[in-house]
Structures are given as structure tokens and as C-alpha cells.
N, C-alpha and C positions, 0 to 999 in steps of 0.2 A: 612411663619410661619404656623405651623400645628395648626389646630383648628377644633373642632368638631362642628357639626350643630345639635342642638336639635330641635325637633318639636313634635307636637301632643297635646300640652297643650290646655286648654280651661276652660270654666265655666260650671260646672256640679253641680247637686244636691247631697246631702249626700246619699250614697248608690249606686251611679252610678259608671261607669267605664270609664277609659281612657287608651289609649296605647301610650306611648311616644317612640320616635325613636331617636337614636343617630347615626350619620353617619359622615364619613370623606371621601373626595375625594382624600386625599393626603397620607393617611397611611393605611396599611392593618390591620384592627382591629383585625384580627385573631391572630396577634403576641403579643397582650397585654391583660393583665387583664383590664377589663373595669368596671368602677364604676358609679353609679348614686348618685348624691348628691343633696341636696335641701337647700335653704336658704330663711329665712324670714327676712325682713328688721329689722335691729337692733340686729340680732342674728348671731351666727357663722354658717358657712356652715356645714351641717350634712350629714354623709354618710348614704345612704339609702339601697343600694344593690350593689353587685359586682359579676362578673363572670370571672373565670380564663380562660386561653387559652384551658384548657381541659374540661371546662363546669361546674366546681365546683362553686356553688353559695353560697352566704351568704347574710343575711338580718339584718337590724336593728330590734330590738325587736318590735318596734312600728309598723312595717309593715309586720311582719311574718304572713303568712297565707292569706294575702290580696294582696301582690305584688309579681310578678314573673318577674325575669330578664332572658332574653334569647338572643342568638346571632344567626345571619344568616351570616356566613362568606362569602357565595357566593354573598350575596347582600351588604356585608360590612356594616351591620346595627346591632346595639344592641337595643333591645326593653326593655321597662319596662311596663308590664301590671299591671294596678292598678285597683283593684276591691274593692267594699265596701268602697268607698272613704268617708273620714270624713273631717269635717271642719278643723281639725288640720293638714291635709295633704296639705293645701293651702301654696304654696311656689313657688319660681322659681326653676326649676329642671335643673341640669347641668350634663353632663357626663365628665369623665376624664379617662385617661389611667394610668396604673401603671406597673412598671417592678420590680418585687420583692416587696420590701417595699418602693420603691421610686416612688412618684407620679410625673407625667410628666407635670401636670398643663397646659394642652392644652384646657383651658376653652373656651367654645363658649359663645353665647349670652344668652343661657338658654331658657327655655320655661315655661310660666306662667301657673300654675294650680291653679284654684280657685274653692273651694268646698263650696257651700252655704248650710247652715243647715236648 
């Protein structure tokens, strides 16, 4: 079963930075649009950022100017650089793949990001 591995989360203070990584040993990430999502208990999963196969990026309004998604196809990793973190960024972060408008739902275990104010 295809599954992503998310890593890089942790406990930081407001204003600090983290870099999350999304990797897969089973699929070539370069063939897919990759998205980062986040979820807070009791709420629906929220799309945070995405990057297409050609490198076009898109962001949720809540993270524009603070988060940057990038991909290293040679290393088979997609990153989410998160700067100027806020308490409201606290969530479990997951990555997923998409082909066109179809999500593939290869959810991993996620990585916890906790921002203390």
C-alpha cells in the first residue's frame, strides 16, 4: 500500500520556524501534485499548500507569505517551510498526492506541529 511518511514536526514558540518533509519510498513523487494538509482534533482536514509537477505552488490564505512548499525530485521529498509560526498553526500535518482533481488519499501518520504562544 502506498503511503507517505511525514516528518519534521515539533514544539516551537510563536514566531519560530519548522521545515516538514514528505517522502515516499514506493512512488516517484515527481509524477504527482503533492499537497500538505493539516487537521486539528474535531475539525475537518484543511488544505495548506500544493505544488504541481511543474512547480506551480498554491497556498491557503491563512499561510500565504509565511509557508513555502518545494520539491526535490532527486531526493523524492516535498518540503513545507513554515516561518513566523502562530498558535493557530498547531495541527497534525499530512501530505497527499493528487492527479488532476482526484486526490489519491495516500495518507501517512502525519507529523504534529505545536506552536506555543
